[in-house]
C-alpha positions in Angstrom: -85.9 5.0 -29.7 -86.2 3.1 -26.4 -84.0 3.7 -23.3 -81.8 0.7 -24.0 -81.3 1.7 -27.6 -80.4 5.3 -26.5 -77.9 4.0 -24.0 -76.4 1.8 -26.6 -76.1 4.6 -29.1 -74.6 6.9 -26.4 -72.1 4.2 -25.5 -71.0 3.7 -29.1 -70.7 7.5 -29.6 -68.5 7.7 -26.5 -66.3 4.8 -27.7 -65.9 6.6 -31.0 -65.0 9.8 -29.2 -62.6 8.0 -26.9 -60.8 6.3 -29.8 -60.7 9.5 -31.7 -59.0 11.3 -28.8 -56.6 8.4 -28.4 -55.5 8.8 -32.1 -55.3 12.6 -31.7 -53.1 12.4 -28.6 -51.0 9.7 -30.2 -50.3 12.0 -33.1 -49.6 15.0 -30.9 -47.1 13.1 -28.8 -45.3 11.9 -32.0 -45.1 15.5 -33.2 -43.8 16.8 -29.9 -40.9 14.4 -30.0 -40.3 14.4 -33.8 -40.4 18.1 -34.7 -37.6 19.3 -32.4 -35.4 16.4 -33.5 -36.1 17.1 -37.1 -35.3 20.8 -37.0 -32.1 20.0 -35.0 -31.0 17.5 -37.7 -31.6 20.2 -40.4 -29.8 23.0 -38.6 -27.7 21.7 -35.7 -28.9 24.8 -33.9 -30.3 25.0 -30.4 -31.9 28.3 -31.4 -34.0 26.7 -34.1 -34.9 23.9 -31.8 -36.1 26.5 -29.2 -38.0 28.2 -31.9 -40.1 25.0 -32.5 -40.8 24.8 -28.7 -41.9 28.5 -28.7 -44.0 28.0 -31.8 -45.9 25.1 -30.0 -46.3 27.1 -26.8 -47.5 30.4 -28.2 -50.9 29.6 -29.8 -52.8 29.0 -26.5 -51.9 32.4 -25.3 -52.7 34.1 -28.6 -55.9 32.3 -29.6 -57.3 30.7 -26.5 -60.1 33.3 -25.8 -61.2 33.4 -29.5 -61.2 29.7 -29.8 -63.5 29.3 -26.8 -65.9 31.9 -28.2 -66.1 30.3 -31.6 -66.5 26.8 -30.2 -69.5 27.8 -28.2 -71.2 29.1 -31.4 -70.2 26.6 -34.1 -71.1 22.9 -34.5 -68.4 21.3 -32.3 -68.3 18.0 -34.1 -67.9 19.5 -37.5 -65.3 21.9 -36.2 -63.2 19.1 -34.7 -63.4 17.0 -37.8 -62.3 20.0 -40.0 -59.4 20.7 -37.7 -58.3 17.0 -37.7 -58.2 17.0 -41.5 -56.4 20.4 -41.4 -53.7 19.1 -39.1 -53.3 15.9 -41.3 -52.8 18.0 -44.4 -50.3 20.4 -42.8 -48.2 17.6 -41.3 -48.2 15.8 -44.6 -46.3 18.7 -46.2 -43.2 17.9 -44.1 -42.5 14.3 -45.5 -43.4 15.5 -49.0 -40.9 18.4 -48.8 -38.4 16.0 -47.3 -38.8 13.5 -50.1 -38.4 16.4 -52.6 -35.3 17.6 -50.9 -36.7 21.1 -50.1 -37.5 20.8 -46.4 -36.3 23.8 -44.4 -36.2 24.8 -40.7 -38.7 27.7 -41.2 -41.2 25.3 -42.7 -40.9 23.0 -39.6 -41.5 26.0 -37.3 -44.5 27.1 -39.3 -45.9 23.6 -39.2 -45.4 23.5 -35.5 -47.3 26.8 -35.0 -50.2 25.9 -37.3 -50.7 22.4 -35.9 -50.6 23.7 -32.3 -53.0 26.5 -33.3 -55.4 23.9 -34.7 -55.1 22.0 -31.4 -56.1 25.1 -29.4 -59.4 25.4 -31.4 -59.9 21.6 -31.3 -59.3 21.7 -27.5 -61.9 24.4 -27.2 -64.5 22.4 -29.0 -63.6 19.3 -27.1 -64.2 21.0 -23.7 -67.8 21.5 -24.7 -68.2 18.2 -26.6 -67.6 15.8 -23.7 -70.2 17.1 -21.3 -72.8 17.2 -24.2 -71.9 13.6 -25.1 -72.0 11.9 -21.7 -74.0 14.3 -19.5 -72.7 16.1 -16.4 -73.6 13.2 -14.1 -71.1 10.9 -15.9 -68.5 13.5 -16.6 -66.0 12.6 -13.9 -66.0 9.0 -14.8 -65.7 9.7 -18.5 -63.0 12.3 -18.1 -61.0 10.1 -15.8 -61.2 7.3 -18.3 -60.0 9.6 -21.1 -57.2 11.0 -19.0 -56.0 7.6 -17.9 -55.8 6.3 -21.5 -54.1 9.4 -22.9 -51.6 9.5 -20.0 -50.6 5.9 -20.8 -49.9 7.1 -24.3 -47.9 10.0 -23.0 -45.8 7.5 -20.9 -45.1 5.0 -23.6 -45.1 6.8 -27.0 -42.3 9.3 -26.4 -39.8 6.5 -25.7 -41.0 4.5 -28.7 -40.8 7.5 -30.9 -37.3 8.3 -29.7 -36.3 4.8 -30.7 -37.9 5.1 -34.1 -36.3 8.5 -34.7 -32.9 6.9 -34.0 -33.4 4.3 -36.8 -35.8 6.1 -39.2 -36.1 9.6 -40.7 -38.1 11.9 -38.4 -39.9 13.5 -41.4 -41.3 10.1 -42.4 -42.8 9.6 -38.9 -45.0 12.7 -39.5 -46.8 10.8 -42.3 -47.9 8.4 -39.6 -49.1 11.4 -37.6 -51.1 12.6 -40.5 -52.8 9.2 -40.7 -53.8 9.5 -37.0 -55.4 12.8 -37.8 -57.5 11.3 -40.6 -58.5 8.4 -38.4 -59.6 10.8 -35.6 -61.7 12.8 -38.0 -63.5 9.8 -39.4 -64.3 8.5 -35.9 -65.7 11.9 -34.8 -67.7 12.3 -38.0 -69.4 8.9 -37.2 -70.8 10.3 -33.8 -74.5 10.6 -34.1 -75.3 12.6 -30.9 -75.4 16.4 -31.1 -72.4 18.0 -29.4 -73.6 21.6 -29.6 -76.5 23.9 -30.5 -74.9 26.1 -33.1 -75.6 29.9 -33.2 -74.5 32.0 -36.2 -71.7 34.5 -35.8 -72.9 37.8 -37.0 -69.9 40.0 -36.4 -66.7 40.5 -34.4 -68.7 42.4 -31.7 -70.6 39.3 -30.8 -67.4 37.3 -30.4 -66.0 40.0 -28.1 -69.2 40.0 -26.1 -69.0 36.2 -25.9 -65.4 36.3 -24.6 -66.5 38.9 -21.9 -69.4 36.7 -20.9 -67.1 33.7 -20.4 -64.6 35.7 -18.4 -67.4 37.2 -16.3 -68.8 33.7 -15.5 -65.3 32.4 -14.5 -64.7 35.4 -12.3 -68.1 35.7 -10.7 -68.4 32.0 -9.8 -66.3 32.0 -6.6 -65.4 28.3 -6.5 -64.4 28.1 -10.2 -62.5 31.4 -9.9 -60.5 30.0 -6.9 -59.8 26.6 -8.5 -58.7 28.3 -11.7 -56.2 30.6 -9.9 -55.0 27.8 -7.7 -54.7 25.6 -10.8 -52.4 28.2 -12.3 -50.1 28.0 -9.3 -50.1 24.2 -9.5 -49.0 24.5 -13.2 -46.2 26.8 -12.2 -44.8 24.1 -9.9 -45.2 21.3 -12.5 -43.5 23.6 -15.1 -40.6 24.2 -12.8 -40.3 20.4 -12.3 -40.2 19.8 -16.1 -37.6 22.5 -16.5 -35.2 21.2 -13.9 -35.7 17.5 -14.1 -32.7 16.7 -16.3 -30.2 18.9 -14.4 -31.7 17.7 -11.1 -31.1 14.1 -12.2 -27.6 14.8 -13.4 -26.3 17.0 -10.5 -28.2 15.8 -7.5 -28.9 12.1 -8.3 -25.9 11.3 -10.5 -28.2 10.1 -13.4 -26.5 10.9 -16.7 -28.5 13.0 -19.2 -28.0 10.4 -21.9 -27.6 6.6 -22.1 -29.0 6.1 -18.5 -32.3 4.2 -18.3 -32.9 5.7 -14.8 -33.6 9.0 -16.5 -36.5 7.3 -18.5 -37.8 6.1 -15.2 -37.7 9.6 -13.7 -39.6 11.0 -16.7 -42.3 8.3 -16.3 -43.0 8.8 -12.6 -45.5 11.6 -12.8 -47.4 9.8 -15.6 -47.6 6.6 -13.5 -49.1 8.6 -10.7 -51.6 10.3 -13.1 -52.8 6.9 -14.3 -53.4 5.9 -10.6 -55.2 9.2 -10.0 -57.5 8.6 -13.0 -58.6 5.3 -11.4 -59.1 6.7 -7.9 -60.8 10.1 -8.6 -64.3 8.9 -9.5 -64.5 7.0 -6.2 -63.1 10.0 -4.3 -65.5 12.5 -5.7 -68.5 10.2 -5.2 -67.6 9.9 -1.5 -66.4 13.5 -0.7 -67.4 15.7 -3.6 -65.3 17.7 -6.0 -64.7 20.8 -3.8 -63.5 18.7 -0.8 -61.2 16.6 -3.0 -59.6 19.7 -4.4 -59.1 21.2 -0.9 -57.2 18.2 0.4 -55.4 17.2 -2.9 -53.6 20.6 -3.1 -51.6 20.3 0.1 -50.9 16.6 -0.6 -49.5 17.7 -4.0 -47.3 20.3 -2.4 -46.0 17.6 0.0 -45.1 15.5 -3.0 -43.0 18.2 -4.5 -41.3 18.9 -1.2 -40.5 15.1 -0.9 -38.9 15.3 -4.3 -36.8 18.3 -3.4 -35.4 16.8 -0.2 -34.7 13.3 -1.6 -31.2 12.4 -2.6 -31.5 8.9 -4.2 -33.1 8.3 -7.5 -35.3 5.5 -6.3 -36.6 7.6 -3.4 -37.2 10.5 -5.9 -39.1 8.1 -8.2 -41.4 7.0 -5.3 -41.9 10.6 -4.3 -42.6 11.7 -7.9 -45.2 8.9 -8.4 -46.9 10.1 -5.2 -46.7 13.7 -6.5 -48.2 12.5 -9.8 -51.2 10.9 -8.0 -51.9 14.1 -6.0 -51.1 16.5 -8.8 -53.2 14.7 -11.4 -56.1 14.6 -8.9 -55.9 18.4 -8.7 -55.9 18.7 -12.5 -58.6 16.3 -13.4 -60.9 17.3 -10.5 -60.6 21.0 -11.3 -61.5 20.5 -15.0 -64.4 18.2 -14.3 -65.8 20.4 -11.6 -65.7 23.4 -13.9 -67.5 21.5 -16.6 -70.2 20.3 -14.2 -71.0 23.8 -13.0 -70.7 25.7 -16.2 -73.8 26.2 -18.5 -73.7 24.3 -21.8 -73.4 27.4 -23.9 -70.4 28.7 -22.0 -68.5 25.4 -21.8 -65.8 26.1 -24.4 -65.2 29.7 -23.4 -64.9 29.1 -19.7 -62.8 25.9 -19.9 -60.5 27.2 -22.6 -59.8 30.3 -20.5 -59.1 28.1 -17.5 -56.7 26.0 -19.6 -55.1 29.1 -21.0 -54.3 30.4 -17.5 -53.0 27.1 -16.2 -51.3 25.3 -19.1 -50.8 28.3 -21.5 -49.5 30.7 -18.8 -48.7 28.8 -15.6 -46.6 26.0 -17.2 -44.3 28.3 -19.2 -43.9 30.7 -16.3 -43.0 27.8 -14.0 -40.4 26.6 -16.5 -38.8 30.1 -16.8 -38.9 30.6 -13.0 -37.3 27.2 -12.4 -34.6 27.7 -15.0 -33.7 31.2 -13.9 -33.6 30.4 -10.2 -31.6 27.2 -10.9 -29.0 29.1 -12.8 -28.8 31.9 -10.3 -28.4 29.5 -7.3 -26.3 27.0 -9.1 -28.6 24.2 -7.9 -31.6 22.8 -9.7 -33.3 22.1 -6.4 -33.6 25.8 -5.8 -35.5 26.2 -9.1 -38.0 23.5 -8.1 -38.3 25.0 -4.6 -39.2 28.3 -6.3 -42.1 26.7 -8.2 -43.3 25.0 -5.0 -43.3 28.3 -3.2 -45.8 29.5 -5.8 -47.9 26.4 -5.3 -47.8 27.0 -1.5 -49.4 30.4 -2.1 -52.1 28.6 -4.1 -52.7 26.1 -1.3 -53.1 29.0 1.1 -55.5 30.8 -1.2 -57.7 27.6 -1.5 -57.8 27.1 2.3 -58.7 30.7 3.1 -61.4 30.8 0.4 -64.8 30.9 2.1 -66.6 29.7 -1.1 -64.4 26.6 -1.5 -64.5 25.7 2.2 -68.3 26.1 2.2 -68.6 23.9 -0.9 -66.4 21.3 0.6 -68.6 20.9 3.7 -70.5 17.5 3.9 -74.3 17.7 3.2 -76.2 18.8 6.3 -73.5 21.0 7.7 -73.4 24.8 7.3 
């Protein structure tokens, strides 16, 4: 096969991958909106609704390390296809049970847990699949394109799903979600390029050794270690913002928690910033390099959070939140792509899943709890957000005192 043919095949494979991820994220967003609404309609209980949220949050903490170890040993493409089909089948049980009149809240909670568990293993395989598919030199551009597309979905789909839930049965929407899983699986199965070099699993001891190897690499590589720890502090701040956004809008900005379109605007601001960041980041890293971009994006992100806290008008908060979204998404995307560029191919899933587990699986929930507890104790949602930003400030300080990160951020030719 000639060079032109190879590039054409690679481009087609990436297009299939990108479309598969688009369908997968579309389905995940539909589920995230639909399942809590569905269980609340069944029970009228905030407790059951919280149980669905907990069921969706728990799997990354429980299975993250195992998922990474398996994804570095198994055929990633086949693993992702199997998981997509599994999610489609599990989700389909909900509309079928609803049609039969036997749907219960415990079934919805179990479905939430199983589908999110499948996502953890899918995500682990995905972390190693993208570098294998596009090559490390094209990774920042490819991931930025993927992040930009999926962020648009996360901006638009929740509102549309909310409108559909208001006029249609939530259980029926999950049938659409099952179809997106099947579509994603078929697209992934059509990829011709290898996404892994499978190694047989010969016992639990090997998996434990694999987990240790991944943790050791993450800890021993000083720049990745610093960016991972700092990324966790960044997730604490974003988790606090998500937790206090509605009471902040209500009590500080006078934006009602229902029936006020300004609340939808506030929810969208971070995502708008993330789309902008996905466009800017490839240029920034080409000019200054990943480490230097991280070093400067972190304090700029902290500044964005501070501007949100001190702003008292919803339009000013929107502008500050869009700016925060640009800086914050730059931190997130850049940290992930740098980790994937430095990490050896056979450690991709383990190292990146561990990084995601610390940031999204641990930092985000901790930030939400911190923001909620401080807000209640102080009687002011701004205090909850400020507490999350204080944690981020410690991460910014850690980054700037890190000799490895500062050394890596120096322009070529300087010591």
